[in-house]
C-alpha positions as CSV (number, residue, x, y, z in Angstrom):
1,Y,70.7,136.1,55.2
2,E,73.9,138.3,55.0
3,Q,72.3,140.4,52.2
4,T,68.8,140.9,53.5
5,F,68.4,144.4,55.4
6,A,67.5,142.6,58.6
7,Y,71.4,141.6,59.1
8,L,72.8,144.8,57.3
9,L,70.4,147.1,59.7
10,E,72.0,145.3,62.6
11,K,75.3,145.3,61.5
12,S,74.9,148.9,60.9
13,L,73.3,149.9,63.8
14,N,76.1,148.3,65.9
15,D,79.2,150.0,63.8
16,G,80.9,151.4,66.7
17,T,79.3,154.9,66.9
18,S,76.8,154.0,69.6
19,A,77.3,153.5,72.7
20,Q,73.9,151.1,72.6
21,K,73.8,147.7,71.6
22,F,71.1,146.5,69.2
23,E,69.8,142.7,68.3
24,I,67.6,142.4,65.4
25,M,65.5,139.3,65.6
26,N,63.9,138.4,62.5
27,F,60.3,136.2,63.0
28,A,59.1,136.7,59.5
29,V,57.1,134.3,57.6
30,G,56.6,134.2,54.3
31,G,53.1,134.1,52.6
32,Q,51.4,135.2,56.0
33,G,49.6,138.5,57.2
34,T,49.0,140.6,60.1
35,M,46.7,138.3,62.2
36,E,49.6,135.7,62.1
37,Q,51.9,138.0,63.0
38,V,49.8,139.3,66.2
39,L,49.5,135.5,67.1
40,R,53.5,134.8,66.7
41,Y,54.3,138.1,69.0
42,N,51.9,136.3,71.7
43,Y,53.1,133.1,71.4
44,Y,56.8,133.4,70.6
45,I,57.9,136.9,70.9
46,K,56.6,138.7,73.6
47,K,59.0,136.4,76.3
48,Y,61.8,138.2,74.8
49,R,60.3,141.8,75.4
50,P,61.6,143.3,72.6
51,D,61.7,147.4,73.0
52,Y,60.3,147.8,69.5
53,V,58.2,145.3,67.0
54,V,58.5,146.4,63.5
55,V,55.5,145.1,61.0
56,F,56.2,145.2,57.7
57,F,53.2,145.6,55.2
58,Y,53.1,144.4,52.2
59,P,50.3,144.9,49.9
60,N,49.5,141.4,49.8
61,D,48.8,141.2,53.6
62,F,45.3,142.6,52.5
63,E,44.8,139.1,50.8
64,N,45.6,137.3,54.1
65,N,43.7,139.2,56.6
66,Q,40.3,138.8,54.8
67,Y,40.2,135.3,56.1
68,Y,39.8,136.8,59.6
69,L,37.2,138.9,58.9
70,N,35.0,137.0,61.0
71,Y,37.0,137.8,64.2
72,E,37.0,141.8,64.0
73,D,34.6,141.9,66.9
74,L,36.9,139.8,69.0
75,I,39.5,142.4,67.9
76,K,37.6,145.4,68.5
77,N,36.3,144.4,71.6
78,R,39.9,143.8,72.8
79,D,38.0,140.0,73.8
80,S,40.6,137.9,75.3
81,A,38.9,135.0,72.9
82,W,41.6,136.2,70.1
83,A,44.0,134.4,71.5
84,N,42.8,131.0,70.5
85,I,42.2,132.3,66.8
86,K,44.0,129.5,64.6
87,Q,45.6,130.6,61.5
88,A,43.0,130.5,58.3
89,D,44.0,131.6,55.5
90,A,43.0,130.4,52.2
91,N,45.3,127.6,51.9
92,F,47.6,126.7,54.8
93,K,45.0,126.0,57.7
94,Q,46.4,124.1,60.6
95,E,43.8,122.0,61.0
96,R,43.8,120.9,57.5
97,T,45.2,117.2,56.6
98,D,44.0,116.6,52.8
99,L,46.7,115.6,50.2
100,K,47.1,119.1,49.1
101,Y,47.7,120.7,52.4
102,R,50.4,117.8,52.9
103,L,52.0,118.2,49.6
104,L,52.0,122.1,50.1
105,K,54.1,121.7,53.4
106,K,56.7,119.2,52.0
107,S,56.9,119.8,48.5
108,R,58.6,123.0,46.9
109,L,57.4,122.1,43.7
110,A,53.7,121.6,44.7
111,Q,54.1,125.3,46.4
112,Y,55.5,126.9,43.1
113,L,52.8,125.3,41.0
114,D,50.0,126.4,43.8
115,L,51.5,130.1,43.6
116,K,51.4,130.1,39.7
117,V,48.0,129.1,39.9
118,R,47.2,132.1,42.4
119,Q,48.6,134.4,39.8
120,S,46.4,133.5,36.9
121,P,43.2,135.0,37.1
122,Q,42.0,132.1,34.6
123,L,43.5,129.2,36.7
124,E,42.5,130.8,40.0
125,R,38.9,130.8,39.0
126,L,39.3,127.2,38.0
127,A,40.9,126.4,41.4
128,V,38.3,127.8,43.3
129,K,35.4,126.2,40.9
130,V,37.3,122.5,41.7
131,G,37.7,123.2,45.8
132,L,41.3,123.8,45.9
133,H,41.5,127.4,46.6
134,S,38.7,129.4,48.8
135,A,37.8,132.7,46.8
136,G,37.5,134.5,50.2
137,V,35.8,137.5,51.0
138,L,37.3,139.4,47.9
139,G,35.9,137.5,45.4
140,L,37.2,135.6,42.4
141,P,39.2,137.3,39.4
142,N,36.8,139.2,37.2
143,N,37.7,140.2,33.5
144,N,41.2,138.9,34.1
145,I,42.3,141.2,36.7
146,H,43.0,139.2,40.3
147,P,41.2,140.8,43.2
148,G,44.5,141.3,45.0
149,F,44.8,144.1,42.1
150,L,41.4,145.9,43.1
151,I,43.2,147.2,46.3
152,Y,44.5,150.2,44.1
153,Q,40.9,150.6,42.4
154,V,38.8,154.1,42.8
155,P,36.3,153.8,44.1
156,L,37.3,151.2,46.6
157,P,34.9,148.1,46.2
158,E,33.3,147.7,49.4
159,A,34.6,144.0,50.0
160,H,38.4,145.8,49.8
161,R,36.9,148.7,52.1
162,L,36.0,146.4,54.8
163,V,39.4,144.4,54.4
164,Y,41.3,147.8,54.5
165,N,39.6,148.6,57.7
166,F,40.1,145.5,59.4
167,S,43.6,145.7,58.2
168,Y,44.0,149.1,60.4
169,E,42.1,147.4,63.1
170,L,44.6,144.6,63.5
171,L,47.6,147.1,63.3
172,N,45.9,149.3,66.2
173,F,45.2,146.2,68.4
174,F,48.6,145.0,67.7
175,G,49.9,148.5,69.0
176,D,47.8,148.3,72.3
177,F,48.9,144.4,72.6
178,A,52.5,145.4,72.3
179,K,52.5,148.4,74.6
180,D,50.6,146.3,77.4
181,N,53.7,144.0,76.9
182,G,56.5,146.6,77.0
183,S,57.1,146.7,73.4
184,R,56.2,149.9,70.9
185,L,54.8,148.8,67.7
186,L,56.1,150.5,64.2
187,V,55.0,150.0,61.2
188,V,56.6,149.7,57.6
189,Y,54.8,149.6,54.1
190,I,57.2,148.0,51.6
191,P,55.5,149.0,48.3
192,E,54.9,146.5,45.1
193,A,57.4,147.2,42.5
194,K,54.8,148.7,40.5
195,Q,54.3,151.2,43.3
196,A,57.7,152.1,43.6
197,D,58.5,152.3,40.0
198,A,56.2,154.5,37.9
199,K,57.7,153.3,35.0
200,L,56.5,149.9,35.5
201,W,53.0,150.9,36.5
202,Q,52.6,152.7,33.3
203,Q,53.9,149.6,31.5
204,V,51.6,147.1,33.4
205,K,48.4,149.5,32.7
206,A,49.9,148.9,28.9
207,D,50.0,145.8,28.8
208,E,47.0,144.7,30.9
209,S,44.0,146.3,28.6
210,A,41.3,145.3,31.2
211,L,42.7,147.8,33.6
212,S,41.9,150.9,31.3
213,Q,38.3,149.8,32.0
214,Y,38.5,151.1,36.0
215,E,40.4,154.3,37.5
216,W,43.5,153.5,39.4
217,D,45.3,155.0,42.7
218,I,48.5,152.9,43.0
219,N,49.4,154.7,46.4
220,Q,45.5,154.5,48.2
221,P,46.9,151.6,50.6
222,N,50.0,153.3,52.0
223,R,48.2,157.0,52.0
224,Y,45.3,155.4,53.7
225,F,47.8,153.6,56.4
226,A,49.7,156.9,56.8
227,G,46.6,158.3,57.9
228,K,44.8,156.0,60.0
229,L,48.2,155.3,61.9
230,A,48.5,158.9,62.8
231,E,45.3,159.0,64.1
232,G,46.9,155.9,66.6
233,G,49.6,157.3,67.6
234,I,51.5,154.3,65.8
235,P,54.8,155.4,63.7
236,F,54.5,154.6,60.4
237,L,57.3,154.5,57.8
238,D,56.0,154.6,54.1
239,L,59.2,153.3,52.1
240,T,57.5,154.0,48.6
241,P,58.8,157.8,48.3
242,I,62.2,156.4,49.1
243,L,62.3,153.3,46.6
244,S,60.7,156.0,44.1
245,D,63.1,158.7,44.6
246,Y,66.2,156.0,44.2
247,L,64.9,155.0,41.5
248,T,64.8,158.6,40.0
249,A,68.1,159.0,40.7
250,H,69.7,155.7,39.2
251,P,67.3,154.8,36.6
252,D,69.3,151.7,35.7
253,S,69.0,150.2,39.2
254,H,66.7,147.0,40.2
255,L,65.6,147.3,43.6
256,Y,63.5,143.8,42.8
257,N,64.6,140.6,41.6
258,Q,63.7,140.7,38.2
259,K,61.5,137.7,36.9
260,G,61.4,138.0,32.7
261,E,59.5,141.8,31.9
262,Y,58.4,141.9,35.8
263,Y,59.3,141.4,39.1
264,D,58.3,139.0,41.6
265,G,58.0,141.5,44.9
266,H,61.2,140.3,46.4
267,F,64.1,142.9,46.8
268,S,67.3,142.8,45.3
269,P,70.9,142.6,47.6
270,L,70.7,146.5,45.9
271,G,67.1,146.9,47.3
272,H,67.9,145.2,50.6
273,E,70.8,147.8,51.2
274,V,68.9,151.0,50.5
275,V,65.9,149.7,52.8
276,A,68.2,149.0,55.6
277,R,70.0,152.5,55.0
278,T,66.6,154.1,55.4
279,L,65.7,152.1,58.5
280,K,68.7,152.9,60.3
281,G,68.1,156.5,59.9
282,Y,64.5,156.3,60.9
283,F,65.2,154.1,63.8
284,N,67.7,156.7,65.2
285,Q,64.8,159.4,64.9
286,I,62.5,157.3,66.4
287,I,65.1,156.3,69.6
288,S,66.3,159.9,69.9
289,K,62.9,160.8,70.8
290,Q,62.4,158.5,73.3
């Protein structure tokens, strides 16, 4: 934990150069998306009355958010019934008691195998066919391309456009709800490694021949949020250009954990250091404007 950007940020903010004291409380849960974050704020976080609530949006949050589209009207209309929404993502529904769910909750090996299945287009199609996974609104892998990858496709598939818009609606709702409870929402976009590393993106396209059949815009999600959140007055920090510039200046560096030829999406210790430094400067700017 001492190597994470949350810890490093708190330590650097309290380095003695400021009369203010800062406390960073990390409520992040791996594998969950924006709706789960809103629910967690409501039930566990707002009682602490934090000055700022920071949502870190990672591209796979689109996949999590798709399972809440049926509640879009509750979110848009600010209907109080939203607070009764249960966590309902594809594989971890609260009400489930079947064998697979129990294994996933108790076994690291089962979680690892489940992840590997979801990362393989062929195995994912099979898992949906036999009822182990839900296809969701984004659909099944097609032409060996995982549907989560299509968030970068141009033009954006209709199902993905709906999830884009709903994800923004969730963040906009979160901003209003946090404000009503004395907090200010900040949104930080964490890019996938292939978004931050231009060479890696070229390698991915070269290795996956099916990608050549489509047009791609690797920065489509973060650009979308930058524009939409500006309309709603929600501060937004895109880490993509910061990490890209660092890799350009330090081409032999690894900001993400490397697994074989590719990266697993989690920051390396160096990545955490770079992000912590960036966040410190960003938060100082936000605070100085208050």
